[in-house]
C-alpha positions, 0 to 999 in steps of 0.5 A, spaced: 438 614 310 444 619 311 441 620 318 440 613 320 447 612 319 449 618 323 445 616 329 448 609 329 454 612 328 453 617 334 450 611 338 457 607 337 461 613 339 457 614 345 457 606 347 465 605 346 465 611 350 461 608 356 466 602 355 472 606 356 469 610 362 466 604 366 473 600 364 477 605 366 474 606 373 475 597 373 482 598 371 483 604 377 481 599 382 484 593 379 490 597 380 489 599 387 487 591 388 494 589 385 498 595 389 494 592 396 496 585 394 503 587 394 503 590 400 499 584 403 505 580 400 510 584 404 506 583 411 506 576 410 514 577 409 514 581 416 510 576 420 514 570 417 520 574 420 517 576 426 515 569 427 523 567 426 524 573 431 520 569 437 524 563 435 530 567 437 527 570 443 525 562 445 532 560 443 536 565 448 531 564 454 534 556 453 541 558 452 540 563 458 537 557 462 543 552 460 548 557 462 545 558 468 545 551 470 552 550 468 554 555 472 550 552 478 553 545 476 560 548 477 559 552 483 555 546 487 559 540 489 559 534 484 554 529 484 555 523 488 558 516 486 551 513 487 547 518 484 552 518 478 551 510 478 544 512 478 544 517 472 550 512 468 546 506 468 541 508 464 546 510 458 545 506 452 550 503 447 550 502 440 557 500 437 561 506 439 555 511 440 552 512 447 546 515 450 540 516 452 533 513 448 538 511 442 533 507 438 527 513 438 523 509 444 523 512 451 527 507 454 529 511 460 525 517 463 530 521 464 530 525 459 524 527 453 528 526 447 534 522 445 542 523 447 547 521 443 555 522 444 562 519 442 565 520 448 566 514 452 568 518 459 560 517 462 563 520 469 565 527 465 558 528 462 553 523 465 552 530 471 549 534 464 543 529 463 540 533 470 542 539 466 538 536 460 532 535 464 532 543 465 533 544 458 527 539 457 523 544 462 525 550 458 523 547 452 516 545 454 515 551 458 515 555 451 516 562 453 514 568 449 514 575 449 509 579 451 504 580 447 505 575 442 499 573 437 498 566 440 496 563 433 503 565 431 506 560 436 510 554 431 508 548 434 509 541 432 515 542 427 520 544 431 526 541 431 529 543 438 537 541 440 543 542 444 550 540 442 556 541 446 562 542 444 566 541 451 564 533 451 562 532 444 555 530 445 548 532 443 541 532 446 535 532 441 528 534 444 525 529 440 526 522 439 531 519 434 533 512 432 541 512 432 540 506 426 537 511 422 541 517 424 548 519 427 550 526 429 557 527 426 557 535 426 562 535 432 566 540 429 561 545 428 565 551 427 571 549 424 568 543 419 562 548 418 557 542 416 551 548 417 553 552 412 554 558 417 557 565 413 563 567 416 561 573 419 555 569 423 561 564 425 564 571 428 557 573 431 556 566 433 563 567 438 561 573 440 555 571 443 549 573 438 544 568 435 545 567 428 541 564 422 545 559 417 545 559 410 540 553 407 543 547 408 541 539 407 540 536 413 543 530 414 537 526 418 532 529 414 536 529 407 532 536 406 533 543 406 533 546 412 536 553 416 537 553 423 538 558 428 543 557 433 544 561 440 551 560 443 552 558 450 558 560 455 560 557 461 566 561 464 567 565 458 568 560 454 563 558 448 560 551 451 555 549 446 550 552 442 542 551 442 539 550 435 533 550 432 531 547 425 526 550 421 525 546 415 519 546 410 513 544 415 516 550 420 517 555 415 509 554 412 507 555 419 511 562 420 508 564 413 501 562 413 496 566 412 491 565 418 487 572 416 486 570 409 486 562 409 484 561 402 489 565 399 494 561 402 492 555 396 494 560 391 500 562 394 507 561 391 512 561 397 520 560 396 526 561 400 533 561 397 540 562 399 544 566 394 551 562 396 549 555 396 544 556 390 539 552 395 531 553 396 526 551 400 519 551 396 515 553 403 509 553 399 506 552 392 499 554 389 494 549 388 493 551 380 498 555 377 495 559 371 500 565 372 503 570 376 498 575 378 502 579 383 509 577 386 514 580 391 521 579 394 525 581 400 532 579 403 531 576 410 538 576 410 544 578 406 544 571 403 537 569 404 531 572 399 524 570 400 520 570 394 512 571 393 508 570 388 499 569 387 497 566 381 492 568 377 486 564 379 486 567 386 485 574 383 479 571 379 476 569 385 477 575 389 476 580 384 468 578 382 465 583 387 469 589 382 467 585 376 459 584 377 458 591 378 462 593 373 458 588 367 452 591 370 453 598 370 456 597 363 451 593 360 445 597 363 448 605 360 449 601 354 442 599 354 440 606 355 444 609 350 441 603 345 434 605 347 435 613 347 438 612 340 432 608 338 427 612 341 430 618 337 430 614 331 423 612 331 421 619 333 425 622 327 422 617 323 415 619 325 417 626 324 418 625 316 413 619 316 405 620 313 401 617 318 396 615 313 400 611 308 407 610 312 411 614 306 415 619 307 411 626 308 414 633 305 420 633 311 424 629 308 425 634 302 430 637 307 436 641 305 440 635 307 437 630 303 438 636 297 445 637 298 446 628 298 442 628 291 447 633 288 453 630 290 450 623 287 449 628 280 455 630 280 459 623 281 455 621 275 450 618 278 443 618 276 437 621 281 430 621 277 424 625 280 417 621 279 410 625 280 404 621 281 398 622 283 391 619 282 386 619 276 379 621 278 379 622 286 373 626 286 369 622 282 370 616 287 370 621 293 363 623 290 360 617 288 363 612 294 365 617 299 372 619 302 373 613 306 373 610 299 377 616 297 383 615 303 382 607 301 384 608 294 390 613 296 392 607 301 393 603 296 396 606 291 401 608 297 403 600 298 403 599 292 409 605 291 412 601 297 412 595 295 416 596 288 421 601 291 428 599 293 431 601 300 435 606 297 429 610 294 424 615 297 416 614 296 414 621 299 406 623 299 407 630 298 399 631 300 392 629 298 393 624 292 399 627 290 406 622 290 413 624 288 418 618 288 426 620 288 429 614 284 437 613 285 441 610 278 434 609 274 434 608 267 428 610 262 427 603 261 427 602 269 422 607 271 418 604 266 418 598 270 417 600 276 411 603 274 409 597 271 410 594 277 406 598 281 400 598 277 401 590 276 401 591 284 395 595 284 391 590 280 392 585 285 390 589 291 384 594 288 379 588 287 374 594 284 379 597 279 378 603 282 385 606 282 389 609 277 394 613 276 398 618 272 406 619 272 412 624 269 419 624 270 425 628 270 432 627 271 436 632 276 441 635 273 447 639 276 445 645 281 437 643 281 434 644 287 429 639 290 422 645 289 425 645 282 425 637 280 419 636 284 416 642 279 419 639 273 416 632 274 409 635 276 409 638 269 411 631 266 405 629 269 400 634 268 403 633 260 401 626 261 394 627 265 392 631 259 394 626 254 390 620 258 384 625 258 384 625 250 385 619 250 379 617 254 375 622 249 377 619 243 375 613 245 368 615 248 
């Protein structure tokens, strides 16, 4: 019993070790996966920043094209009155606003988009319509640096436009309805409607391309960021080429083309620390809690924050969990089978093959120490010696097979009458020893009565009878001494039975 408990404890400890070992490998790989995911979030930001640089390059090309066109206009002869009239004849008016394609429809083929101005002197700005045609061509061409991944080119969501400070007009490459939106940011540098930081305004005047802070667009009423590139003529700031980055544009900039499934579980927002405005570029479709997060500054005032929902971790990590579960279960199965086989072999080693009771090997030093501890704790331990009466007569008259059957019947009766905490031992031949824990004399008598009652039910021929003798183990008794003392009591009981039989006969 104690040995089996020891085996079970060892099995439990080794099983825990297996789980700890396999879990440590899993945790190691998960930590690596988490670190790799944070690096990938950094890569997403780098891709988005690269897209902004590409747009900056395109903006600068458009600015260069306009500066070249304005320079040519200055040195070339002015337009003839007829040509100027041909251009200004297609100018529309709505209230105090003049322009081309004012109502969101291509009423004129002169320009691709819409031009708005409050400048009533059409002869002054009318020649610029031809320059805006060159701007159309430049926007349409979409020049981009050598080696640019075509998938990173932004299409369909960009808002390109040019603001002229000299003649106070604005030209949008896309069509706008003046009834829905009238441009009012004519004093761009003075009133700062685009939320340009002082450092950025200084850089803009010094011919650098700048990025605005986040501001609310008066047309769409949604937060945007603008990229502004100055246009100079004759050393004077003539205007700015602008492009707006709204949520749709930024979504395309930061889109994870190599991991489209991740995009559905990614949260991405751009925050302006100065204006406390945020563009929520992407929301995860399902949100449990953030598994990995990353934050990086795009400019001194603007930060981009990313986080991946735990749902993606579950979906992407099953290739790690499946081998972990399989390996853990396999190792636990092998450990359990090993100990089961070990316990079975150990039990077979101490089990009598004929009767199923313990054999003499159970009477070990380990058992002796265990029983002595019980005695010292004042828990009674009783040895009962049993053997068959008349086994020689059964063998001689009915054969050895009948004798073996008699031994088996007695062993089965003993096994059926004992508790799990007791020991039934076949010492050899027809000799048995019972080791009983916490039995009084009355309990011993009741046990022997149960054995005899069981034999009456199983021994149909009434051949099996036995004699018994009991001894209560004392302090410092050995197993041999206790068994020998019980044998002496058995011998006394057997002699008494013979005398009673002789007197009856």
